[in-house]
C-alpha positions as a printed NumPy array, in Angstrom:
array([[-12.772, -13.781,  -5.195],
       [-14.399, -16.784,  -3.521],
       [-12.878, -19.918,  -2.009],
       [ -9.859, -21.465,  -3.814],
       [-10.863, -23.838,  -6.644],
       [-10.086, -27.058,  -4.816],
       [-10.552, -28.013,  -1.182],
       [-10.316, -31.752,  -0.77 ],
       [-11.555, -33.46 ,   2.348],
       [-10.458, -36.898,   3.496],
       [-13.385, -38.086,   5.597],
       [-11.529, -41.277,   6.553],
       [ -8.655, -39.307,   8.057],
       [ -8.323, -38.847,  11.841],
       [ -7.605, -35.166,  11.147],
       [-10.79 , -33.196,  11.954],
       [-12.614, -31.82 ,   8.94 ],
       [-12.515, -28.232,  10.22 ],
       [ -8.711, -28.51 ,  10.531],
       [ -8.4  , -29.835,   6.972],
       [-10.372, -26.855,   5.66 ],
       [ -8.406, -24.348,   7.735],
       [ -5.066, -25.868,   6.709],
       [ -5.885, -25.682,   2.991],
       [ -7.18 , -22.125,   3.215],
       [ -4.061, -21.119,   5.157],
       [ -1.863, -22.706,   2.481],
       [ -3.789, -20.809,  -0.225],
       [ -3.032, -17.558,   1.61 ],
       [  0.653, -18.238,   2.3  ],
       [  1.257, -19.443,  -1.271],
       [ -0.534, -16.461,  -2.806],
       [ -3.607, -18.167,  -4.268],
       [ -5.569, -15.903,  -1.939],
       [ -4.167, -12.444,  -1.303],
       [ -4.996,  -9.571,   1.032],
       [ -8.419,  -8.162,   0.154],
       [ -9.813, -11.372,  -1.358],
       [-13.112, -12.556,   0.086],
       [-13.889, -16.144,   1.025],
       [-17.37 , -17.489,   0.238],
       [-19.861, -16.983,   3.034],
       [-20.067, -19.787,   5.575],
       [-23.468, -21.076,   4.45 ],
       [-22.479, -21.431,   0.782],
       [-19.05 , -22.86 ,   1.558],
       [-20.395, -25.345,   4.085],
       [-22.973, -26.52 ,   1.559],
       [-20.391, -26.824,  -1.225],
       [-18.111, -28.954,   0.994],
       [-20.896, -31.001,   2.547],
       [-20.115, -29.723,   6.043],
       [-22.214, -28.351,   8.849],
       [-22.084, -24.601,   9.396],
       [-20.527, -24.949,  12.899],
       [-17.72 , -27.073,  11.413],
       [-17.   , -24.477,   8.739],
       [-17.234, -21.661,  11.291],
       [-14.609, -23.428,  13.426],
       [-12.26 , -23.619,  10.436],
       [-12.647, -19.919,   9.676],
       [-12.152, -19.047,  13.346],
       [ -8.735, -20.746,  13.266],
       [ -7.656, -18.324,  10.55 ],
       [ -9.181, -15.372,  12.403],
       [ -7.194, -16.352,  15.506],
       [ -3.986, -16.438,  13.415],
       [ -4.656, -12.968,  12.045],
       [ -4.963, -14.219,   8.462],
       [ -8.621, -13.296,   7.836],
       [-11.154, -10.952,   9.38 ],
       [-14.935, -11.032,   9.501],
       [-16.475,  -7.735,   8.345],
       [-20.155,  -6.952,   8.628],
       [-21.662,  -6.505,   5.191],
       [-18.487,  -7.817,   3.523],
       [-17.972, -11.334,   4.864],
       [-14.697, -13.078,   5.524],
       [-11.744, -11.218,   4.009],
       [ -8.079, -12.163,   3.72 ],
       [ -5.635,  -9.828,   5.459],
       [ -2.526, -11.834,   4.665],
       [ -0.241, -14.056,   6.695],
       [  1.437, -12.53 ,   9.723],
       [  5.189, -12.124,   9.764],
       [  6.685, -13.859,  12.796],
       [ 10.179, -12.617,  13.483],
       [ 12.62 , -14.044,  16.035],
       [ 14.225, -11.482,  18.317],
       [ 17.855, -11.817,  17.288],
       [ 20.562,  -9.714,  15.649],
       [ 19.332,  -9.929,  12.069],
       [ 17.731,  -7.587,   9.56 ],
       [ 14.052,  -7.585,   8.679],
       [ 14.963,  -7.927,   4.991],
       [ 17.016, -11.095,   5.622],
       [ 14.308, -12.578,   7.858],
       [ 11.636, -11.995,   5.214],
       [ 13.741, -13.602,   2.487],
       [ 14.445, -16.641,   4.686],
       [ 10.71 , -17.048,   5.316],
       [ 10.003, -17.181,   1.566],
       [  8.668, -13.626,   1.252],
       [  9.629, -11.201,  -1.503],
       [ 10.296,  -7.879,   0.208],
       [ 11.099,  -4.621,  -1.492],
       [ 11.841,  -1.162,  -0.178],
       [ 10.92 ,   2.434,  -0.914],
       [ 13.773,   4.678,   0.232],
       [ 12.047,   7.783,   1.612],
       [ 15.193,   9.606,   2.666],
       [ 18.959,   9.098,   2.868],
       [ 21.133,  12.022,   3.905],
       [ 23.839,  13.136,   6.308],
       [ 22.6  ,  15.274,   9.206],
       [ 23.971,  16.517,  12.512],
       [ 23.159,  14.128,  15.363],
       [ 20.454,  15.583,  17.612],
       [ 19.805,  14.697,  21.26 ],
       [ 18.315,  11.205,  20.954],
       [ 20.548,  10.011,  18.128],
       [ 23.734,  11.363,  19.738],
       [ 22.839,   9.677,  23.036],
       [ 21.974,   6.303,  21.49 ],
       [ 25.136,   6.234,  19.34 ],
       [ 27.357,   7.658,  22.141],
       [ 28.412,  10.568,  19.934],
       [ 28.907,  14.27 ,  20.65 ],
       [ 25.971,  16.465,  19.65 ],
       [ 26.286,  17.639,  16.055],
       [ 28.409,  14.703,  14.857],
       [ 27.625,  13.882,  11.181],
       [ 25.405,  10.793,  10.903],
       [ 23.484,   9.097,   8.139],
       [ 19.722,   9.513,   8.469],
       [ 17.928,   6.757,   6.559],
       [ 14.172,   6.229,   6.264],
       [ 12.616,   3.343,   4.351],
       [  9.193,   1.801,   3.838],
       [  9.445,  -2.   ,   3.748],
       [  6.76 ,  -3.804,   1.733],
       [  5.82 ,  -7.399,   0.985],
       [  4.132,  -7.449,  -2.388],
       [  2.181,  -4.199,  -2.561],
       [  1.388,  -4.191,   1.146],
       [  3.387,  -2.005,   3.559],
       [  4.771,  -3.828,   6.601],
       [  7.147,  -1.489,   8.43 ],
       [  8.497,   2.047,   8.522],
       [ 12.234,   1.916,   9.263],
       [ 14.337,   4.823,  10.531],
       [ 18.076,   4.225,  10.978],
       [ 20.999,   6.395,  12.01 ],
       [ 24.68 ,   5.514,  11.522],
       [ 27.927,   7.465,  12.068],
       [ 28.842,   9.008,   8.719],
       [ 32.346,   7.524,   8.749],
       [ 31.146,   3.912,   9.065],
       [ 29.828,   3.363,   5.546],
       [ 28.808,   5.298,   2.439],
       [ 25.111,   4.526,   2.113],
       [ 25.026,   6.109,  -1.349],
       [ 26.867,   3.011,  -2.591],
       [ 24.352,   0.582,  -1.051],
       [ 21.421,  -0.824,  -3.035],
       [ 18.89 ,  -0.124,  -0.303],
       [ 15.861,  -0.683,  -2.537],
       [ 16.726,  -4.325,  -3.196],
       [ 19.001,  -5.29 ,  -0.288],
       [ 18.926,  -4.922,   3.475],
       [ 20.961,  -2.412,   5.445],
       [ 22.829,  -5.131,   7.335],
       [ 23.874,  -6.76 ,   4.06 ],
       [ 25.278,  -3.409,   2.968],
       [ 27.223,  -3.162,   6.21 ],
       [ 28.611,  -6.677,   5.766],
       [ 29.708,  -5.843,   2.227],
       [ 31.549,  -2.818,   3.631],
       [ 33.353,  -5.03 ,   6.141],
       [ 31.306,  -3.932,   9.157],
       [ 30.324,  -6.85 ,  11.406],
       [ 27.661,  -6.363,  14.054],
       [ 28.093,  -8.496,  17.168],
       [ 25.566,  -7.459,  19.8  ],
       [ 22.565,  -5.161,  20.163],
       [ 20.33 ,  -3.676,  22.833],
       [ 16.679,  -3.692,  21.825],
       [ 13.416,  -2.305,  23.207],
       [  9.977,  -3.449,  22.003],
       [  6.841,  -1.456,  22.666],
       [  3.692,   0.056,  21.168],
       [  2.199,   3.473,  20.498],
       [ -0.394,   5.229,  18.382],
       [  0.196,   6.052,  14.723],
       [  0.589,   9.703,  13.773],
       [ -0.966,  10.977,  10.542],
       [  2.132,  10.377,   8.387],
       [  2.742,   6.856,   9.732],
       [ -0.93 ,   6.023,   9.24 ],
       [ -0.778,   7.16 ,   5.608],
       [  2.425,   5.266,   4.794],
       [  1.404,   2.047,   6.578],
       [ -2.244,   2.109,   5.45 ],
       [ -3.444,   2.27 ,   9.033],
       [ -5.849,   4.672,  10.714],
       [ -4.538,   7.707,  12.541],
       [ -4.273,   6.91 ,  16.24 ],
       [ -4.313,   3.16 ,  15.591],
       [ -1.827,   0.918,  17.402],
       [  1.639,   0.222,  16.022],
       [  4.366,  -2.075,  17.266],
       [  7.659,  -0.304,  17.888],
       [ 11.268,  -1.442,  18.136],
       [ 14.345,   0.579,  19.012],
       [ 17.735,  -1.068,  18.567],
       [ 21.348,  -0.011,  19.059],
       [ 23.807,  -2.417,  17.394],
       [ 27.526,  -2.609,  18.187],
       [ 30.512,  -4.016,  16.307],
       [ 33.127,  -6.368,  17.782],
       [ 35.07 ,  -3.408,  19.16 ],
       [ 32.059,  -2.184,  21.105],
       [ 31.378,   0.838,  18.893],
       [ 27.744,   1.81 ,  18.342],
       [ 27.21 ,   1.375,  14.602],
       [ 23.47 ,   1.687,  14.104],
       [ 20.464,   3.103,  15.925],
       [ 17.144,   1.899,  14.541],
       [ 13.696,   3.268,  15.39 ],
       [ 11.107,   1.129,  13.606],
       [  7.32 ,   0.845,  13.532],
       [  5.332,  -2.196,  12.377],
       [  1.726,  -2.999,  11.487],
       [  0.514,  -5.147,  14.398],
       [ -1.901,  -7.337,  12.422],
       [  0.922,  -8.394,  10.105],
       [  3.825,  -8.684,  12.493],
       [  4.897, -10.342,  15.743],
       [  8.155, -10.743,  17.647],
       [  8.987, -14.243,  18.897],
       [ 11.22 , -15.021,  21.877],
       [ 12.47 , -18.224,  23.435],
       [ 12.65 , -18.066,  27.232],
       [ 14.936, -20.381,  29.222],
       [ 14.676, -21.14 ,  32.926],
       [ 18.002, -20.46 ,  34.606]])
């Protein structure tokens, strides 16, 4: 696919022409007129069609490259990779954040079973080794594109996950429906290389970088309710924080 059907330029506007082009291409991506994998016309043809110089058009495309929305590939041209998900670091679920941002997420449940808590899970949830816990693994997608691989562990007596619609609703919504209210969480954000299974599920290359997040969430009585160990595709996802000077 080439450039969207209509890019209108207001040459009397104080807004630079390159910014007008970039803004309209960005809107076409976020609204779905251009989707991941679509190609934008090469810079020479597009500049000629819009009556712009090539440096002006190149500056517009570079804005989208800098935002992670398109990539330049040798022999292919400029290709859409999709808009990046920007998520605030707060006690909320990825599903809820995606819905609030206008996305349409859905979930493949890869596993949901009760297991005996092993070392890491028992430590994070402050449980004795061998305590029954839910082990939940899901692949979160936006459209047909995978975004995150989510692993969660919860004490088995907190909620019956078999009654939760985990394909169409978030885990935290299921907890709220069961009367479980999360109040505070400890969270660690990092990065590591994708193993072969993660690479296959997330459509990344083996050994490529992934964002990671580990979270332990507590209810209002201070009980550890959920331990999450999640991985995210870095070109589609960022964490946002607000820092305040004390």
